[in-house]
N, C-alpha and C positions, 0 to 999 in steps of 0.2 A: 928966801923960802921957796921951795919947789912949787911949781904950778900943778894944777890938777892933771894936766897932760903928762907932766914929768913923773908924777906918782903912778899914773896908769901905765906909763912906759916901763917904769921900774918893776912894777908888779908883772907886767906882760913878759919882760925879759926873764925875770926870776922863775915864772911859771914855765917858760920855754926851756930853761936850763933843767928844771925838775923833770918835765915830761920827756924831752929828748934824751936827757942823760939816763934816766931809768931805762927807756927803750933801748938805748945803745948798749946797755949792760947785758941785755938778755942773751945775746949771742955768746958772750963770754961765760955766763952762767951755764948755758946749755953745753958748750964745748967742754967745760970742766966736768960737768955731770956725766958726759959720755965716757970720760976716762975713769969715773968712779960710779958705776951703775947702782951701787947700793944707796947712793944719795940722790939718784935721779928724781924720784918722787918728791922728795923734800925740795929740790931745786925748782921743779915745775910748779909746785904749790906756792913757793916763794915768788916766782915770777907772776903767778896769778894774783897774789896779794899786792905786789908792787904795781901791777897793771890796774887792778880794780880800785885800789885805795889811794894811789898817788898819781901815776901817769895819766890815766883817763880823766880823773877830776881836774888835773892841771890842764889837759887839752880843752876841756869844756870851759874852764875859766879863761883860757887863752882867747877863745872866741868872744867871750863877754868883754874882757879888757880891750881886745882889738877893736871891737865894734864901738866901745866907749871912746877910745882914742880917735877913731874915725869921726865920730859924732863931735867930740870936743874940738878937733882940728878942722871941722867942716870939709872933710875930704869926701868926694863922691864915691859911693860903693862901686860905681862903674869904672873907676880908675883901674887901668890894666893890671897892675900888680896886686891890687886888693881883690878885684873880681876873680882873677885867675887863682889866687891863693884860697879864696873862699870856695871856689869850685873844687879844687884839689882837696881841701879840707873836708868838704862834704863827701867826696868819693872815699877818702881815707876813713872817715867815721863809718860809712856804710860797710866798707871792706872789713874794718876791725870788728864791728858788731855782728855782721852776718857770717864772717868766715873765721877770722883769727881767734876771737874769744871762744866760739863754740869748738873750734879745733883744739885749742889748748885744754878746755874742759874735758873733751872726749879723750885727748891724749893722756891726761892724768888718770881717767877711769880705766882705759885699756892697759896702761902701764901697771896699775895696781892689780888688775884682774888677770892679765896674760903675760906681763913682763915685757922688757925692752926688746926681746928677740922676736916677738910676734910680727907677722906680716902687717897686721892692722896698725900696730904701734909705729912701725917704720913708715907706713904710708902717711899716717897723721903727722909724724915728725917731719917728713919731707914737705907736706903741705904747709905746716907751720913755718918752716924755713923759707919757702917760696913767698908766702904771704907776708911774712915778717920783712923780707928784703924789699918787696914791693911797697910796703908801708914806709920803710926807712927811706926809700928813694923819694916817695911823695913828700915826706916831712922835710927832707933835704932841699927839695925844690921850693917848698914853701919858705923855708928859712932863707934861701938864696933870694927869693923875690922880696921878702920883708927887709933884708939888709940892703940889697942893691936898688930896689924900687925902680925897675926898668920901665920905660915908656915905649909905646908903639905909635 
């Protein structure tokens, strides 16, 4: 019978697959939409749904399951790979909530009001791409730390 820690770890890994997997698909969705502008609004709205209803809740539950595993295994939060991951996680949450989500929301509004050729839409699209890449790098670093558990 699996231990509580093993159940938490299973849930944690499953949530990571969902969160990271959905996020990794956004670039593909956006690249395809750029080739078919008549579908761009639908694609951006779909990304917003995936982000709001699946990826972001999975990231929140990742924090919960991760902290429960740390507690269950009696690992100090000050352990390098945990503390560093938590710091990056906090920064990613702030960047996502303060910049990425509002940018995506505004991008949808501008696309529907002005079209994909407008300067404002192109500016928002560029910002979304840059912030999306930054968030992806942050998540990759967290995954690396979680898998390798380096010590200093």
